[in-house]
N, C-alpha and C positions, 0 to 999 in steps of 0.2 A: 504494500500500500504506500502511496506517496502523498505528500502534503500538496494541497491545491494552491497554497500561497508561494512556497519556495521550491517545491519539487523534491525535497529531501525524503528519504526512505523513512517510514514510520512503522513501529511495531504494531501488531494487530490490537493489543490491549492498551495502547497509549491513549491518553486523553489530550495531550498536547504534542505538537511537533517538537522534537528535541533540538532542531536547528534554529527555528524562528519563534517558537512558543505559541504558534497558532493553535487554538483548540480544535479537536477532532471529535465529531459525533457520528455514530452510525445512522444511516438513513433506513427507515422502516422498509423491510422487505428486500434489502440488498446486503450482501456481505461486505463490500468495500465501504470505507468511511469517507466522508467529505468534511471539509472545514466548516465549522459553525460560523454564523454571522458575527459572533463576539470575537474580536481579535485581541491578541495580547502581544507584548514585547517584553524584553528584559527590563527590569526596574533598575534604574541607575542609582548612583550614590546619593544625590540630593533628595530624591523622593523617599528613599529609605531613611535618610537622616530626619526628615520631617516626621515620618511615621514613628521613628524612635522617640522624638520629642513628645509626641502625643502619648505614646505608651509610658514614657518616663513620668509625665504629669499624672497619669492614671495610677501608676505604681506609687508615686510619692503621696498622693492623696490617701491611698490605701495604707501606706506605711504610717502616715500621721494618725490614722484611726487606731492603729495598734500602738504607736509610740506614746501618744499622750496619756492614756491610762497607765502604761508602763512607767512613764516618768513620775506620775503621781505616787505610785507605790515605791519607787526608788528614793524619792526625796521625803517621804513621810517620816516624821520623827527627827528630821535633821534640824539642828538649831546652830546658833553661832557658838555655843559652848560645846556642842557635839557635832562637828562637821562630818560630812560624808567621808569615811575613811576606807581603807582597804577591804574590810568585810562587805561593804555595799557595792564595791566596784564590779564584781562578777555579774551583778544584775544588768549592767550596761551591755555586756557581751552577749546576752540572749538575743538582742535585737538583730545583730549581724547575720547569724545563721538563719534566723527567722526571715530576714529580708532576702537572703539568697534562695531559700526554699520557696518563698512566695513568688519571686521573679521567675524561677525555674518553672513552677507550675503554671504561672500566667502565660509565659511564652510557649511552653511545650503543649499545654492543653489546648490553647487557642489555635496554634499552628497545625496540630494534628486533628482538629475538629473538622466538621463540615464547612466551616468558614474558611479554613486554610489560611488564616491570618489573624493577627492580633487586632484589637479595635483600631489602633493607629494605622495599621496596614489596610484594614478594611475601609476606613474612611477615604483613603487615597486610591482604592481599587487595586491593591496589591494582593498577590497570592503566593504562598510558599508551596512549592511542588518538588517532587523528585525529578530526576533528569528526563523522565518520559512524560512529565506533566501530570502525574497522578498525585493524590493526597499522600502526605507523609505520615508515618506511624509515630506513636508517642515515643518509642525509643530513638527514632531518628531525629525527632524534634528535640529530644533531650540532648542527644549528641551535638546537635546544632547549637543549642543554648550553651553547653559547656565549652564548645569550640570558641564561643565568643570571648571566653577568658583568655585564650591564646591570641585571638585577634587583638584584644586590648593590650595584652602583655608585651607585644612586640611593637611598642610605641604607636599603637593604633593603626599600624600599617596594614594589618589584616582587614580592617574596615575600609581603608582607603583603596584597597585592591578592587573594590566593587566599581570604582570609577575607571579602571584601566583594563580589566579582563574582558575577553570577547563576549562572554555570557553574563557580564556584570555581576560576577560572583565574588563575595568577600571570602576571606580565608575559612571562616566557619562554614560557609556554604560548600566550598570545595571539600572540606573534611567530611561533611555529612552527605555529600552528593545531592545537593539541593539547588533549586533555582528560585529566584524571586521574580515573579512576572507581574506586569501591570496590564490592566484591561485598557484597550484603546477605544 
């Protein structure tokens, strides 16, 4: 089977063309598939950056909902005569693992859902797919999320790669064999 947009060879079970990202849907009563009227392209760096800002605002709001009650319990009983000392400090460190788990579940659950995108990506018409244009599984979405740590750790070059690679993939997309597509 071949893509009607670019002519590339497409696997029978693919939902998108691996070369151009054009969606493929079967026509009733026929074996070959034809391109759907909804067209996609690879999502570039700036669209993905704006989607990240939207998601960061959502996660920050959720974090505040958790952090404010936690802060009240941490500072309860603290006075000038009895300032917060070492015994109370471990309470602060509960927030960071909680934040990491919350962000992981947010990204992995949304990207592996039928939405195929976080709310920020969905607002901008972006989809996270595998290399054939199909939905990704929760383990693959999790690998993509934890790959973002590596993308960040190498001076954010892993993220910047999305602006320069042929399929607009960041390092974590390459590691998880994923694409981020935008609806045209």
